[in-house]
C-alpha positions in Angstrom: 0.9 -13.6 8.4 -1.8 -16.0 9.4 -5.1 -16.1 7.5 -6.9 -13.8 9.9 -4.3 -11.1 9.5 -4.3 -11.6 5.7 -8.1 -11.1 5.6 -7.8 -8.0 7.9 -5.0 -6.6 5.7 -7.1 -7.0 2.6 -10.1 -5.4 4.3 -7.9 -2.4 5.2 -6.6 -2.1 1.7 -10.1 -2.2 0.3 -11.2 0.4 2.8 -8.3 2.7 1.8 -9.5 2.4 -1.8 -13.1 3.2 -0.8 -11.9 6.2 1.1 -10.0 7.5 -1.9 -13.0 7.0 -4.1 -15.2 8.8 -1.6 -12.8 11.7 -1.4 -12.6 12.0 -5.2 -16.4 11.9 -5.6 -16.8 14.5 -2.8 -14.3 16.7 -4.5 -16.1 16.4 -7.8 -19.5 17.0 -6.3 -18.3 20.0 -4.3 -16.5 21.4 -7.3 -19.6 21.1 -9.4 -21.6 23.2 -6.8 -19.1 26.1 -6.7 -20.0 29.2 -8.7 -17.9 29.6 -11.9 -16.2 33.0 -12.6 -16.8 34.9 -15.8 -15.2 32.8 -18.6 -13.8 33.4 -22.0 -14.3 30.8 -24.8 -11.4 28.5 -23.8 -12.3 28.6 -20.1 -15.9 27.9 -21.0 -14.9 24.8 -23.0 -12.7 23.6 -20.1 -15.6 24.1 -17.7 -18.0 22.2 -20.0 -15.5 19.4 -20.2 -15.2 19.2 -16.4 -18.9 19.3 -16.0 -19.4 16.4 -18.4 -16.7 14.5 -16.5 -18.6 15.0 -13.3 -21.8 13.7 -14.9 -20.0 10.7 -16.2 -18.5 10.0 -12.8 -22.0 10.3 -11.2 -23.7 8.1 -13.8 -21.0 5.4 -13.9 -22.0 2.2 -12.1 -20.6 2.1 -8.6 -19.5 -1.1 -6.8 -21.6 -1.5 -3.8 -19.8 -1.0 -0.5 -19.9 -3.9 1.8 -22.5 -2.9 4.4 -21.5 -3.1 8.0 -23.9 -4.9 10.3 -25.8 -2.4 12.6 -23.4 -1.0 15.1 -20.3 -2.7 13.9 -17.1 -0.7 13.9 -13.9 -1.2 12.0 -11.0 0.0 14.2 -7.4 0.3 13.0 -4.9 -0.9 15.6 -1.3 0.1 15.4 0.5 2.9 13.7 0.5 3.5 9.9 4.3 2.9 9.6 4.5 -0.3 11.6 2.5 -3.4 12.2 -1.2 -2.7 12.1 -4.5 -4.4 11.4 -8.2 -3.7 11.2 -10.4 -5.1 14.0 -14.1 -5.5 13.5 -16.3 -5.4 16.5 -19.8 -4.4 17.7 -19.8 -2.3 20.8 -22.2 -3.5 23.6 -25.4 -1.6 23.9 -24.3 0.3 27.0 -21.5 2.0 25.0 -22.6 5.6 24.2 -19.3 7.1 23.1 -18.0 5.1 20.1 -14.7 7.2 19.9 -13.8 6.4 23.5 -14.7 2.7 22.8 -12.4 2.6 19.7 -9.6 4.2 21.7 -10.0 1.5 24.4 -10.1 -1.3 21.8 -6.9 0.0 20.2 -5.0 0.2 23.5 -6.3 -3.1 25.0 -5.7 -5.0 21.8 -2.1 -3.7 21.1 -1.0 -4.0 24.7 -2.4 -7.5 25.1 -1.1 -8.7 21.7 2.4 -7.5 22.4 2.3 -9.2 25.8 1.1 -12.5 24.4 3.7 -12.4 21.5 6.4 -12.0 24.2 5.1 -14.9 26.2 4.8 -17.1 23.2 8.3 -16.3 22.1 9.6 -17.2 25.6 7.8 -20.5 25.4 9.5 -21.3 22.1 6.6 -20.3 19.8 7.1 -19.1 16.3 7.9 -15.4 16.0 5.0 -13.0 15.4 5.0 -9.3 14.6 4.5 -6.9 17.5 2.9 -3.4 17.4 5.4 -0.6 17.7 5.5 0.3 21.4 5.6 4.0 20.5 2.2 3.7 18.8 0.6 2.3 21.9 -0.8 5.1 24.0 -2.8 4.7 27.2 -5.5 7.3 27.4 -6.4 6.5 31.0 -5.9 10.1 32.0 -8.1 11.4 29.3 -10.9 9.0 30.1 -10.6 8.8 33.8 -13.8 9.1 35.8 -14.5 12.8 36.6 -16.9 13.8 39.4 -19.0 16.9 39.9 -20.1 16.4 43.5 -22.2 13.2 43.6 -22.4 12.6 39.8 -20.0 11.5 37.2 -19.4 14.2 34.5 -18.2 11.8 31.8 -19.9 8.5 32.2 -20.2 7.8 28.4 -16.5 8.4 27.7 -15.0 6.7 30.8 -17.3 3.6 30.5 -16.8 3.4 26.7 -13.0 3.5 27.1 -13.0 0.8 29.8 -15.4 -1.5 27.9 -13.2 -1.0 24.8 -10.1 -2.0 26.7 -11.8 -5.2 27.8 -13.1 -6.0 24.3 -9.7 -5.2 22.8 -8.0 -7.5 25.3 -10.4 -10.3 24.5 -10.0 -9.9 20.7 -6.2 -10.0 21.0 -6.4 -13.3 23.0 -8.8 -14.8 20.5 -6.7 -13.7 17.5 -3.5 -15.0 19.1 -5.0 -18.4 19.6 -6.3 -18.8 16.1 -9.9 -17.8 16.7 -10.3 -19.8 19.9 -11.1 -17.9 23.2 -8.2 -18.2 25.6 
């Protein structure tokens, strides 16, 4: 793995830990808000112990999460069981559907990366990991431009996806060439 991939992998692992911490905190907070059934002495003691654990978790110092710059997205490219990495990018201002943009980035990046790895291997370059082809899905049909007479019905989704594909393609080329635009 090159240094960019190592950094992205570490960011992904840190995000997984942050997600687990968030889920645990949410479960504690939601559990603390639920009404308690009538309790006997043993149940009341267990409930009091749980309540004090919630208070301790809430008052414990929390590590600050690394703030994202305004508009920046972290997008996981690749499947969970194969080669994958986290891509950070800021969508251009004209993108109004961030989910469609992320889908486009995933597809554009993975497709371009695999193509560039194949070209590099044919030219005698050192082997690099490829994304699992079964994890690369075109969503062109989902995001194709739809018309209702003279007007587009889905401009945010279709434009966001297409812009995302372009951004993903560009990012894959930059990453393949060690941070230099191709």
